C-alpha positions as CSV (number, residue, x, y, z in Angstrom):
1,M,78.9,150.7,245.8
2,K,77.8,150.7,249.4
3,K,74.2,151.2,248.3
4,T,74.5,148.3,245.9
5,L,75.9,146.0,248.7
6,L,73.2,147.2,251.1
7,L,70.5,146.4,248.5
8,L,71.9,143.0,247.9
9,V,72.0,142.3,251.7
10,V,68.4,143.5,252.0
11,L,67.3,141.4,249.0
12,F,69.1,138.3,250.3
13,S,67.6,138.8,253.8
14,S,64.1,139.1,252.3
15,L,64.5,135.9,250.3
16,F,65.8,134.1,253.4
17,A,62.9,135.4,255.6
18,K,60.3,134.5,252.9
19,A,61.5,130.9,252.6
20,Q,61.9,130.2,256.3
21,V,58.9,128.4,257.7
22,N,58.2,128.3,261.4
23,I,56.2,125.3,262.6
24,P,55.5,125.0,266.3
25,A,55.3,121.5,267.7
26,Q,52.0,119.9,266.8
27,E,50.2,116.6,266.3
28,I,47.9,115.9,263.4
29,H,45.5,112.9,263.6
30,Y,44.4,110.8,260.6
31,D,42.1,107.8,259.9
32,V,43.3,105.4,257.3
33,H,40.8,103.9,254.9
34,Y,41.4,100.9,252.6
35,H,39.6,100.2,249.3
36,W,39.8,97.0,247.3
37,G,36.9,96.1,245.0
38,I,33.8,96.2,247.1
39,I,35.8,96.4,250.3
40,N,35.8,99.9,251.9
41,V,36.8,100.0,255.5
42,M,38.7,102.1,258.0
43,I,41.8,100.0,258.9
44,A,44.1,102.2,261.0
45,H,44.8,105.4,262.9
46,G,47.9,107.6,262.4
47,V,49.5,110.5,264.2
48,V,51.9,112.9,262.5
49,T,54.0,115.1,264.7
50,M,56.2,117.9,263.3
51,E,58.1,121.0,264.3
52,T,60.9,123.2,263.2
53,T,63.8,124.5,265.2
54,G,65.6,127.1,263.2
55,N,66.0,125.5,259.8
56,Q,65.8,122.0,261.2
57,F,62.6,120.1,260.4
58,Y,61.5,117.1,262.5
59,A,58.5,114.9,261.6
60,T,57.3,111.5,262.6
61,L,54.4,109.2,261.7
62,D,53.1,106.6,264.1
63,G,50.5,104.4,262.6
64,N,48.7,101.4,264.0
65,S,46.0,99.3,262.4
66,I,42.7,98.2,263.8
67,P,43.2,94.5,264.6
68,W,43.2,92.8,261.2
69,D,43.4,89.0,260.7
70,G,44.8,88.4,264.1
71,R,47.6,91.0,263.8
72,V,48.2,94.7,264.3
73,F,50.2,96.3,261.4
74,C,52.4,99.1,262.6
75,V,54.4,101.7,260.7
76,S,56.7,104.2,262.4
77,D,58.5,106.7,260.3
78,T,61.0,109.5,261.2
79,L,62.3,112.3,259.0
80,R,64.9,114.9,260.1
81,A,66.0,117.4,257.5
82,T,67.7,120.7,257.1
83,M,65.6,123.1,255.1
84,T,68.0,125.7,253.5
85,P,66.1,128.8,252.3
86,S,66.9,129.8,248.7
87,S,65.4,132.2,246.1
88,G,62.7,129.6,245.5
89,L,61.6,126.8,247.7
90,S,63.9,125.6,250.5
91,R,66.4,122.9,249.5
92,E,66.0,119.8,251.6
93,T,68.9,117.8,253.0
94,V,67.8,114.7,254.8
95,T,70.0,114.1,257.9
96,Y,68.2,111.1,259.2
97,E,65.3,109.0,257.9
98,N,64.0,105.6,258.8
99,G,60.8,103.7,258.3
100,W,59.8,100.7,260.4
101,Y,57.3,98.0,259.6
102,L,56.0,95.6,262.3
103,K,53.1,93.2,262.5
104,P,52.7,91.7,266.0
105,K,49.9,89.3,267.0
106,V,47.0,91.1,268.6
107,T,47.4,89.0,271.8
108,Q,51.0,90.0,272.1
109,Y,50.3,93.7,271.3
110,R,47.5,94.0,273.9
111,T,49.5,92.3,276.7
112,N,52.8,94.1,276.1
113,G,54.3,90.7,275.2
114,F,55.7,92.1,272.0
115,D,59.4,93.0,271.8
116,P,59.8,95.6,269.0
117,S,63.6,95.6,269.3
118,N,63.8,91.9,268.3
119,P,65.1,91.8,264.7
120,A,62.6,89.0,263.9
121,N,59.8,91.4,264.7
122,Y,60.6,94.3,262.3
123,K,62.0,95.4,259.0
124,N,63.1,98.9,258.3
125,I,64.2,100.8,255.2
126,K,67.8,100.7,256.2
127,G,67.7,96.9,255.7
128,E,67.7,96.0,259.4
129,G,65.5,93.3,260.8
130,T,64.4,90.0,259.5
131,L,60.6,90.3,259.4
132,N,59.2,89.0,256.1
133,A,58.2,92.0,254.1
134,S,57.9,92.3,250.3
135,D,59.9,94.8,248.2
136,D,56.6,96.6,247.4
137,T,55.8,97.0,251.1
138,M,59.2,98.5,251.9
139,E,59.1,100.8,248.9
140,A,55.7,102.1,250.1
141,I,57.1,102.6,253.6
142,T,60.1,104.5,252.1
143,V,57.7,106.8,250.2
144,T,55.7,107.3,253.3
145,A,58.8,108.4,255.3
146,D,59.8,110.7,252.4
147,M,56.4,112.4,252.2
148,L,56.7,113.7,255.7
149,G,58.8,116.5,254.1
150,M,55.7,117.6,252.2
151,F,54.1,118.7,255.5
152,Y,56.8,121.4,255.4
153,Y,56.5,122.3,251.8
154,F,52.7,122.6,251.9
155,K,53.3,125.5,254.3
156,E,55.9,127.1,252.1
157,M,54.5,126.8,248.6
158,D,52.9,129.9,247.1
159,F,49.9,128.1,245.6
160,E,48.1,131.4,245.0
161,S,50.7,132.4,242.4
162,M,50.7,129.0,240.7
163,A,48.6,128.2,237.6
164,P,46.7,124.9,237.5
165,G,48.8,122.2,235.9
166,S,52.2,123.8,236.8
167,Q,54.9,121.5,238.2
168,V,57.7,122.1,240.7
169,T,60.6,119.7,241.1
170,I,62.3,119.8,244.5
171,P,65.8,118.2,244.7
172,I,66.5,116.3,247.9
173,A,70.0,115.7,249.1
174,V,70.6,112.7,251.4
175,E,73.6,112.6,253.7
176,G,75.5,109.5,252.8
177,G,73.0,108.5,250.1
178,D,71.9,109.1,246.6
179,A,70.2,112.3,245.6
180,Q,66.4,112.2,245.3
181,K,63.6,114.5,244.2
182,V,59.9,115.0,244.5
183,V,57.7,116.3,241.6
184,V,54.7,118.4,242.8
185,T,51.8,119.1,240.4
186,Y,49.3,121.9,241.4
187,N,45.8,121.1,240.1
188,G,44.0,124.2,241.2
189,K,41.6,125.2,243.9
190,S,39.1,122.8,245.3
191,S,37.2,121.9,248.4
192,Y,37.1,118.9,250.8
193,S,34.6,117.8,253.4
194,V,35.7,116.1,256.6
195,G,34.3,116.0,260.1
196,G,31.0,117.6,259.0
197,S,32.7,120.7,257.6
198,T,33.8,121.7,254.1
199,Y,37.1,123.4,253.7
200,P,38.6,125.3,250.7
201,T,41.7,123.4,249.5
202,Y,44.5,123.3,247.1
203,S,44.5,120.1,245.0
204,V,48.0,118.7,244.6
205,N,49.7,115.6,243.3
206,F,53.2,114.6,244.2
207,E,55.5,111.7,243.5
208,Y,58.9,110.9,245.0
209,S,61.8,109.2,243.3
210,Y,63.0,105.8,244.5
211,K,66.3,104.2,243.7
212,G,67.0,106.5,240.8
213,A,63.5,106.3,239.2
214,M,60.1,107.8,240.0
215,S,58.4,105.6,242.6
216,G,55.2,104.9,240.6
217,Y,53.2,105.8,243.7
218,P,51.8,109.3,242.9
219,V,50.0,110.7,246.0
220,E,46.9,113.0,245.7
221,A,46.6,115.6,248.4
222,Q,43.9,118.1,249.4
223,V,45.6,120.8,251.3
224,G,43.6,123.2,253.5
225,V,43.9,126.8,252.3
226,S,44.1,128.3,255.8
227,S,45.8,125.5,257.8
228,R,48.2,124.3,255.0
229,L,47.7,120.8,256.4
230,P,46.8,117.8,254.1
231,L,43.2,117.0,254.8
232,L,43.5,114.0,252.5
233,L,46.4,111.9,251.3
234,S,45.4,109.3,248.8
235,A,47.5,106.7,246.8
236,S,47.0,103.5,244.9
237,L,49.3,100.8,246.1
238,P,49.8,97.2,244.8
239,A,47.4,95.9,247.5
240,G,44.6,98.5,247.0
241,H,43.8,102.1,247.4
242,V,44.7,103.8,250.7
243,E,43.5,107.1,252.0
244,M,44.7,109.1,255.0
245,I,41.9,111.4,256.1
246,H,42.4,114.2,258.6
247,N,40.6,113.6,261.9
248,P,40.1,117.1,263.5
249,Q,39.1,115.3,266.7
């Protein structure tokens, strides 16, 4: 009996240790490209920060566009989640999430004359602010905030044991909100060139749910085999195709 209990304790401990991912504080830089018909331009820069403290995962995205039509479009997302190890992938419980959308005039932005705390100047996914933003825009921002969680899962998933075409559905609990999920499809091994270098990658697609249904915004990712960081995040949105490309600086 004691040996059985000891075996169960060791087994449970090994599962817990296997699923726990330690991520030191870090910044990952991205360039954002936009495609619409013959238009193909770099429109923005973004910085993702992330770290874990115990089983608490913290991630942010700060994105600012290159001046466009007299304005600077800004997105600022925050995700805080508890990642609870289990026999498979960790179960995610979102403890705080918000996505902010702002579009100040270039002249205000450059002279610090823009007040981001003024409700007229922002809209967020919690419904705060009065800035005019379409439902499609806010849905895309919600999905962007959600997908910060994939920066954790990319480091945890055992791609080497997955067959091309296999899918994993990860349930997401939201404190004070409706349950969500993300469906991840592994496409197989690939490669991706960025910054003059070519890296071996895992090709992945993932799609989050939104208000009880799948969002309709599947995201393609090329995940570095050694770094487990997304070198490319690519999605087709109502206003065109957008790519976040890792800038190794």
